[in-house]
A tleap script that builds the chain and sets N, CA, C and O, in Angstrom:
source leaprc.protein.ff14SB
mol = sequence {
  NMET GLU LYS CYS ASP HIE LEU GLU PHE GLN
  ALA ASP VAL THR ILE ASP ARG ILE ILE LYS
  ASN GLU GLY ASP ILE LYS PRO THR ALA PHE
  MET CYS ASP VAL ARG VAL LYS CYS VAL THR
  CYS GLY THR PRO PHE GLU PHE ILE GLY PRO
  GLN CYS GLY TYR MET PHE ASP ARG PRO CYS
  VAL ASP VAL SER ALA GLN GLU LEU ARG ILE
  PRO ILE GLN PRO LYS GLY ILE LYS LEU LEU
  PRO ASP PHE THR VAL ARG ALA CASN
}
set mol.1.N position { 0.692 -0.955 -0.386 }
set mol.1.CA position { -0.093 -0.118 0.092 }
set mol.1.C position { 1.028 1.316 -0.483 }
set mol.1.O position { 2.245 1.153 -0.558 }
set mol.2.N position { 0.561 2.240 -0.729 }
set mol.2.CA position { 1.081 3.742 -0.822 }
set mol.2.C position { 1.170 4.432 0.341 }
set mol.2.O position { 0.230 4.396 1.135 }
set mol.3.N position { 2.495 5.274 0.645 }
set mol.3.CA position { 1.850 5.937 2.051 }
set mol.3.C position { 1.944 7.295 1.496 }
set mol.3.O position { 2.505 8.026 2.312 }
set mol.4.N position { 1.596 7.935 0.378 }
set mol.4.CA position { 1.172 9.101 -0.450 }
set mol.4.C position { -0.313 9.189 0.111 }
set mol.4.O position { -0.506 8.025 0.462 }
set mol.5.N position { -1.389 9.846 0.376 }
set mol.5.CA position { -2.542 10.109 0.570 }
set mol.5.C position { -3.635 11.049 -0.060 }
set mol.5.O position { -4.740 11.452 0.305 }
set mol.6.N position { -2.377 11.317 -1.809 }
set mol.6.CA position { -2.912 11.659 -2.939 }
set mol.6.C position { -3.956 12.734 -2.543 }
set mol.6.O position { -5.165 12.502 -2.531 }
set mol.7.N position { -3.325 14.093 -2.175 }
set mol.7.CA position { -4.437 15.120 -1.370 }
set mol.7.C position { -4.441 16.589 -2.773 }
set mol.7.O position { -5.124 17.608 -2.879 }
set mol.8.N position { -2.936 15.789 -3.922 }
set mol.8.CA position { -2.810 17.478 -4.450 }
set mol.8.C position { -2.821 17.024 -5.937 }
set mol.8.O position { -1.951 16.186 -6.171 }
set mol.9.N position { -3.835 17.481 -7.330 }
set mol.9.CA position { -3.507 16.865 -8.092 }
set mol.9.C position { -3.153 17.459 -9.200 }
set mol.9.O position { -3.702 18.560 -9.238 }
set mol.10.N position { -2.561 17.286 -10.040 }
set mol.10.CA position { -2.174 18.123 -11.502 }
set mol.10.C position { -2.973 16.972 -12.593 }
set mol.10.O position { -2.798 15.753 -12.606 }
set mol.11.N position { -4.073 17.947 -13.655 }
set mol.11.CA position { -4.137 17.853 -14.695 }
set mol.11.C position { -3.699 18.211 -15.531 }
set mol.11.O position { -3.802 19.412 -15.782 }
set mol.12.N position { -2.867 17.203 -16.530 }
set mol.12.CA position { -2.783 18.050 -17.916 }
set mol.12.C position { -3.731 17.455 -19.225 }
set mol.12.O position { -3.940 16.308 -19.622 }
set mol.13.N position { -4.267 18.999 -19.764 }
set mol.13.CA position { -5.202 18.635 -20.568 }
set mol.13.C position { -4.514 19.156 -21.985 }
set mol.13.O position { -4.038 20.278 -22.159 }
set mol.14.N position { -4.582 17.903 -23.117 }
set mol.14.CA position { -4.536 19.020 -24.538 }
set mol.14.C position { -5.602 18.669 -25.497 }
set mol.14.O position { -5.952 17.491 -25.558 }
set mol.15.N position { -6.173 19.578 -26.275 }
set mol.15.CA position { -6.869 19.891 -27.194 }
set mol.15.C position { -6.267 19.646 -28.624 }
set mol.15.O position { -5.102 19.954 -28.873 }
set mol.16.N position { -6.820 19.273 -29.240 }
set mol.16.CA position { -6.208 18.016 -30.828 }
set mol.16.C position { -7.623 18.795 -31.550 }
set mol.16.O position { -8.787 18.827 -31.150 }
set mol.17.N position { -7.095 19.285 -32.552 }
set mol.17.CA position { -7.731 19.847 -34.159 }
set mol.17.C position { -7.713 19.011 -35.497 }
set mol.17.O position { -6.969 19.374 -36.409 }
set mol.18.N position { -8.793 17.514 -35.680 }
set mol.18.CA position { -8.667 16.774 -36.448 }
set mol.18.C position { -9.546 17.313 -37.270 }
set mol.18.O position { -10.702 17.737 -37.244 }
set mol.19.N position { -8.214 17.104 -38.390 }
set mol.19.CA position { -8.599 17.658 -40.289 }
set mol.19.C position { -8.477 16.246 -40.682 }
set mol.19.O position { -8.072 15.234 -40.110 }
set mol.20.N position { -9.048 16.555 -42.058 }
set mol.20.CA position { -8.796 15.198 -42.948 }
set mol.20.C position { -8.409 15.622 -43.779 }
set mol.20.O position { -8.603 14.676 -44.543 }
set mol.21.N position { -7.839 16.544 -44.525 }
set mol.21.CA position { -6.848 16.196 -45.291 }
set mol.21.C position { -5.145 17.082 -45.022 }
set mol.21.O position { -4.880 18.273 -44.863 }
set mol.22.N position { -4.755 16.528 -45.045 }
set mol.22.CA position { -3.623 17.242 -45.404 }
set mol.22.C position { -3.860 18.471 -45.610 }
set mol.22.O position { -4.734 18.644 -46.459 }
set mol.23.N position { -3.197 19.889 -44.934 }
set mol.23.CA position { -3.713 20.785 -45.677 }
set mol.23.C position { -5.025 21.613 -45.806 }
set mol.23.O position { -5.210 22.445 -46.693 }
set mol.24.N position { -6.102 21.232 -44.622 }
set mol.24.CA position { -7.010 21.698 -44.703 }
set mol.24.C position { -6.991 22.864 -43.968 }
set mol.24.O position { -5.854 23.302 -43.791 }
set mol.25.N position { -7.968 23.563 -43.440 }
set mol.25.CA position { -8.191 24.562 -42.173 }
set mol.25.C position { -8.636 24.454 -41.362 }
set mol.25.O position { -8.195 24.706 -40.240 }
set mol.26.N position { -9.788 23.990 -41.686 }
set mol.26.CA position { -11.190 23.572 -40.976 }
set mol.26.C position { -10.779 22.651 -40.429 }
set mol.26.O position { -10.025 21.945 -41.100 }
set mol.27.N position { -11.128 22.127 -38.678 }
set mol.27.CA position { -11.293 20.707 -38.747 }
set mol.27.C position { -12.504 19.816 -38.576 }
set mol.27.O position { -13.518 20.365 -38.145 }
set mol.28.N position { -12.543 18.717 -38.807 }
set mol.28.CA position { -13.540 18.082 -39.022 }
set mol.28.C position { -13.691 17.242 -37.464 }
set mol.28.O position { -14.570 16.380 -37.444 }
set mol.29.N position { -13.119 17.387 -36.547 }
set mol.29.CA position { -13.523 17.006 -35.034 }
set mol.29.C position { -12.357 17.817 -33.851 }
set mol.29.O position { -11.330 18.421 -34.160 }
set mol.30.N position { -12.810 17.631 -32.711 }
set mol.30.CA position { -12.030 18.133 -31.838 }
set mol.30.C position { -11.567 16.667 -31.046 }
set mol.30.O position { -12.308 15.684 -31.038 }
set mol.31.N position { -10.400 16.690 -30.475 }
set mol.31.CA position { -10.425 15.799 -28.982 }
set mol.31.C position { -9.598 16.369 -27.778 }
set mol.31.O position { -8.724 17.218 -27.602 }
set mol.32.N position { -10.169 15.656 -27.195 }
set mol.32.CA position { -9.671 16.664 -25.440 }
set mol.32.C position { -8.720 14.862 -24.987 }
set mol.32.O position { -9.164 13.717 -24.902 }
set mol.33.N position { -7.256 15.467 -24.795 }
set mol.33.CA position { -6.906 13.916 -24.237 }
set mol.33.C position { -6.456 15.100 -22.307 }
set mol.33.O position { -5.943 16.194 -22.073 }
set mol.34.N position { -6.861 14.332 -21.735 }
set mol.34.CA position { -6.681 14.419 -20.227 }
set mol.34.C position { -5.856 13.292 -19.615 }
set mol.34.O position { -5.991 12.093 -19.856 }
set mol.35.N position { -4.996 13.850 -18.799 }
set mol.35.CA position { -3.899 12.840 -17.818 }
set mol.35.C position { -3.931 13.861 -16.178 }
set mol.35.O position { -3.978 15.050 -15.864 }
set mol.36.N position { -3.868 12.390 -15.421 }
set mol.36.CA position { -4.359 12.874 -14.317 }
set mol.36.C position { -2.899 12.461 -13.591 }
set mol.36.O position { -2.388 11.388 -13.910 }
set mol.37.N position { -2.144 13.456 -12.468 }
set mol.37.CA position { -1.689 12.484 -11.818 }
set mol.37.C position { -1.128 13.151 -10.247 }
set mol.37.O position { -1.302 14.352 -10.036 }
set mol.38.N position { -0.426 12.232 -9.150 }
set mol.38.CA position { -0.631 13.160 -7.501 }
set mol.38.C position { 0.604 14.063 -7.611 }
set mol.38.O position { 1.670 13.596 -8.014 }
set mol.39.N position { 0.494 15.166 -7.308 }
set mol.39.CA position { 1.363 16.555 -7.333 }
set mol.39.C position { 2.729 15.570 -6.023 }
set mol.39.O position { 3.884 15.221 -6.267 }
set mol.40.N position { 2.089 15.448 -5.007 }
set mol.40.CA position { 2.866 15.147 -4.366 }
set mol.40.C position { 4.236 13.629 -4.450 }
set mol.40.O position { 5.460 13.724 -4.366 }
set mol.41.N position { 3.718 12.873 -4.565 }
set mol.41.CA position { 4.367 11.125 -4.896 }
set mol.41.C position { 4.594 11.234 -6.695 }
set mol.41.O position { 5.643 10.726 -7.091 }
set mol.42.N position { 3.825 11.757 -7.595 }
set mol.42.CA position { 3.925 11.812 -8.897 }
set mol.42.C position { 3.243 10.622 -9.836 }
set mol.42.O position { 3.408 10.481 -11.048 }
set mol.43.N position { 2.424 9.792 -8.939 }
set mol.43.CA position { 1.470 8.173 -9.176 }
set mol.43.C position { 0.951 8.932 -10.203 }
set mol.43.O position { 0.516 10.069 -10.022 }
set mol.44.N position { 0.972 8.318 -11.377 }
set mol.44.CA position { -0.662 8.425 -12.715 }
set mol.44.C position { -1.018 8.168 -11.807 }
set mol.44.O position { -0.607 7.897 -10.680 }
set mol.45.N position { -2.997 8.370 -13.002 }
set mol.45.CA position { -3.835 7.764 -12.047 }
set mol.45.C position { -4.453 7.465 -13.344 }
set mol.45.O position { -4.084 8.306 -14.163 }
set mol.46.N position { -5.349 6.489 -13.914 }
set mol.46.CA position { -6.070 5.399 -13.840 }
set mol.46.C position { -7.427 6.111 -14.574 }
set mol.46.O position { -8.085 6.896 -13.891 }
set mol.47.N position { -7.829 5.838 -15.931 }
set mol.47.CA position { -9.140 6.182 -15.733 }
set mol.47.C position { -9.836 4.710 -16.507 }
set mol.47.O position { -9.555 4.083 -17.529 }
set mol.48.N position { -11.252 4.506 -15.032 }
set mol.48.CA position { -12.069 3.662 -15.322 }
set mol.48.C position { -13.180 3.565 -16.248 }
set mol.48.O position { -14.132 4.344 -16.200 }
set mol.49.N position { -13.122 3.029 -16.729 }
set mol.49.CA position { -14.743 2.097 -17.814 }
set mol.49.C position { -14.401 2.496 -19.017 }
set mol.49.O position { -14.565 1.545 -19.781 }
set mol.50.N position { -13.982 3.483 -19.612 }
set mol.50.CA position { -14.188 3.932 -21.566 }
set mol.50.C position { -13.171 2.181 -21.982 }
set mol.50.O position { -12.453 1.573 -21.189 }
set mol.51.N position { -13.370 1.935 -22.917 }
set mol.51.CA position { -12.605 0.897 -23.317 }
set mol.51.C position { -11.349 1.856 -24.380 }
set mol.51.O position { -11.374 3.043 -24.707 }
set mol.52.N position { -10.371 0.814 -24.693 }
set mol.52.CA position { -9.230 1.214 -25.490 }
set mol.52.C position { -8.900 1.531 -26.512 }
set mol.52.O position { -9.048 0.523 -27.202 }
set mol.53.N position { -8.371 2.635 -27.368 }
set mol.53.CA position { -8.632 3.141 -28.469 }
set mol.53.C position { -8.932 4.489 -28.909 }
set mol.53.O position { -8.427 5.368 -28.210 }
set mol.54.N position { -9.496 4.795 -29.706 }
set mol.54.CA position { -9.325 6.509 -30.367 }
set mol.54.C position { -10.526 6.237 -30.870 }
set mol.54.O position { -10.609 5.311 -31.676 }
set mol.55.N position { -11.576 6.906 -30.541 }
set mol.55.CA position { -12.912 7.216 -31.307 }
set mol.55.C position { -13.556 8.791 -31.636 }
set mol.55.O position { -13.054 9.905 -31.485 }
set mol.56.N position { -14.653 8.433 -32.062 }
set mol.56.CA position { -14.911 10.353 -32.259 }
set mol.56.C position { -16.358 10.422 -32.111 }
set mol.56.O position { -17.096 11.292 -32.573 }
set mol.57.N position { -16.726 9.266 -31.316 }
set mol.57.CA position { -18.152 9.340 -30.990 }
set mol.57.C position { -18.246 9.051 -29.319 }
set mol.57.O position { -19.206 9.439 -28.653 }
set mol.58.N position { -17.278 8.426 -28.840 }
set mol.58.CA position { -17.010 8.187 -27.301 }
set mol.58.C position { -15.756 8.393 -26.432 }
set mol.58.O position { -14.739 7.807 -26.805 }
set mol.59.N position { -15.711 8.961 -25.597 }
set mol.59.CA position { -14.614 8.819 -24.647 }
set mol.59.C position { -13.787 7.227 -24.602 }
set mol.59.O position { -14.464 6.200 -24.648 }
set mol.60.N position { -12.354 7.178 -24.513 }
set mol.60.CA position { -11.220 6.397 -25.375 }
set mol.60.C position { -10.235 6.949 -24.163 }
set mol.60.O position { -10.043 8.092 -23.749 }
set mol.61.N position { -9.628 5.524 -23.719 }
set mol.61.CA position { -8.469 5.500 -23.226 }
set mol.61.C position { -7.252 4.878 -24.195 }
set mol.61.O position { -7.327 4.051 -25.104 }
set mol.62.N position { -6.174 5.553 -23.681 }
set mol.62.CA position { -4.745 4.532 -24.335 }
set mol.62.C position { -4.304 3.465 -23.432 }
set mol.62.O position { -4.795 3.497 -22.303 }
set mol.63.N position { -3.336 2.370 -23.747 }
set mol.63.CA position { -3.406 1.451 -23.821 }
set mol.63.C position { -3.387 1.147 -22.044 }
set mol.63.O position { -3.895 0.261 -21.357 }
set mol.64.N position { -2.362 2.604 -21.655 }
set mol.64.CA position { -1.894 2.325 -20.460 }
set mol.64.C position { -3.338 3.025 -19.210 }
set mol.64.O position { -3.329 3.137 -17.984 }
set mol.65.N position { -4.565 3.409 -20.395 }
set mol.65.CA position { -5.522 3.650 -19.290 }
set mol.65.C position { -5.454 4.772 -18.659 }
set mol.65.O position { -6.384 5.209 -17.981 }
set mol.66.N position { -3.711 5.686 -18.909 }
set mol.66.CA position { -3.575 7.313 -17.819 }
set mol.66.C position { -4.128 8.122 -18.970 }
set mol.66.O position { -4.214 9.308 -18.652 }
set mol.67.N position { -4.507 7.886 -20.127 }
set mol.67.CA position { -4.837 8.958 -20.686 }
set mol.67.C position { -6.549 8.740 -21.100 }
set mol.67.O position { -7.009 7.641 -21.410 }
set mol.68.N position { -7.341 9.982 -21.033 }
set mol.68.CA position { -8.700 10.156 -21.653 }
set mol.68.C position { -8.990 10.670 -22.515 }
set mol.68.O position { -8.971 11.899 -22.585 }
set mol.69.N position { -9.459 9.684 -23.727 }
set mol.69.CA position { -9.581 11.033 -25.014 }
set mol.69.C position { -11.010 10.969 -25.166 }
set mol.69.O position { -11.735 9.977 -25.249 }
set mol.70.N position { -11.383 12.575 -25.197 }
set mol.70.CA position { -12.678 12.626 -24.989 }
set mol.70.C position { -13.456 13.282 -26.140 }
set mol.70.O position { -13.479 14.462 -25.789 }
set mol.71.N position { -14.095 13.202 -27.291 }
set mol.71.CA position { -14.401 14.052 -28.071 }
set mol.71.C position { -15.026 15.001 -27.809 }
set mol.71.O position { -15.831 14.809 -26.897 }
set mol.72.N position { -15.005 16.342 -28.374 }
set mol.72.CA position { -15.707 17.288 -28.423 }
set mol.72.C position { -15.827 18.433 -29.159 }
set mol.72.O position { -14.824 18.548 -29.863 }
set mol.73.N position { -16.522 19.244 -29.303 }
set mol.73.CA position { -17.423 19.900 -30.271 }
set mol.73.C position { -17.927 21.590 -29.558 }
set mol.73.O position { -18.340 21.933 -28.450 }
set mol.74.N position { -17.634 22.330 -30.839 }
set mol.74.CA position { -18.102 23.569 -30.060 }
set mol.74.C position { -20.023 24.313 -29.908 }
set mol.74.O position { -20.831 24.557 -30.804 }
set mol.75.N position { -20.100 24.414 -28.925 }
set mol.75.CA position { -21.461 24.282 -28.745 }
set mol.75.C position { -22.320 24.252 -30.254 }
set mol.75.O position { -21.785 24.221 -31.363 }
set mol.76.N position { -23.468 24.268 -30.034 }
set mol.76.CA position { -24.370 24.619 -31.335 }
set mol.76.C position { -23.822 23.468 -32.660 }
set mol.76.O position { -24.639 23.008 -33.457 }
set mol.77.N position { -22.286 23.113 -32.719 }
set mol.77.CA position { -22.626 22.694 -33.701 }
set mol.77.C position { -22.194 21.114 -33.452 }
set mol.77.O position { -21.513 20.681 -32.522 }
set mol.78.N position { -22.865 20.278 -34.696 }
set mol.78.CA position { -22.905 18.874 -34.921 }
set mol.78.C position { -21.640 18.960 -35.540 }
set mol.78.O position { -21.299 19.574 -36.551 }
set mol.79.N position { -20.823 18.044 -34.549 }
set mol.79.CA position { -19.386 17.911 -36.348 }
set mol.79.C position { -19.987 16.219 -36.284 }
set mol.79.O position { -20.655 15.851 -35.318 }
set mol.80.N position { -19.720 15.466 -37.202 }
set mol.80.CA position { -19.962 14.458 -38.020 }
set mol.80.C position { -18.402 13.425 -38.642 }
set mol.80.O position { -18.795 12.873 -39.670 }
set mol.81.N position { -17.233 13.109 -38.440 }
set mol.81.CA position { -16.364 13.308 -38.984 }
set mol.81.C position { -16.627 11.823 -39.776 }
set mol.81.O position { -16.772 10.757 -39.178 }
set mol.82.N position { -16.653 11.982 -41.156 }
set mol.82.CA position { -16.521 10.710 -41.775 }
set mol.82.C position { -15.010 9.988 -42.760 }
set mol.82.O position { -14.654 9.813 -43.925 }
set mol.83.N position { -14.469 9.739 -41.197 }
set mol.83.CA position { -13.167 8.708 -42.058 }
set mol.83.C position { -13.212 8.282 -40.130 }
set mol.83.O position { -13.817 8.665 -39.128 }
set mol.84.N position { -11.993 7.116 -40.560 }
set mol.84.CA position { -11.881 6.711 -39.094 }
set mol.84.C position { -10.054 6.529 -39.242 }
set mol.84.O position { -9.418 6.479 -40.295 }
set mol.85.N position { -9.478 6.449 -37.730 }
set mol.85.CA position { -8.473 6.320 -38.178 }
set mol.85.C position { -7.972 5.081 -37.765 }
set mol.85.O position { -8.441 4.412 -36.845 }
set mol.86.N position { -6.613 4.668 -38.747 }
set mol.86.CA position { -5.132 3.633 -38.988 }
set mol.86.C position { -4.791 3.507 -38.957 }
set mol.86.O position { -4.073 4.320 -39.540 }
set mol.87.N position { -3.934 2.349 -38.370 }
set mol.87.CA position { -2.657 2.642 -37.983 }
set mol.87.C position { -1.488 1.911 -38.529 }
set mol.87.O position { -1.391 0.684 -38.509 }
set mol.88.N position { -0.708 2.628 -38.962 }
set mol.88.CA position { 0.213 1.764 -40.484 }
set mol.88.C position { 0.852 0.768 -39.873 }
set mol.88.O position { 1.551 -0.008 -40.525 }
savepdb mol mol.pdb
quit
């Protein structure tokens, strides 16, 4: 059992603009990536529940479960991307 009570936290948030084609200016989607750790001991926290992956219609986590990937959109603007992410 850890000795730290995990009383202080740091959250790092990154917002990604997803574009369909290289050179495009207008994004097709936005993603919000969140990481949380204890400030005192540096222990990273894991997100419980979301499946692993990268989807534009639901929150997912990376393979470590330490990064939550959340699709977001501007208020009142419905973004429906018509593409998928593939790894080579």
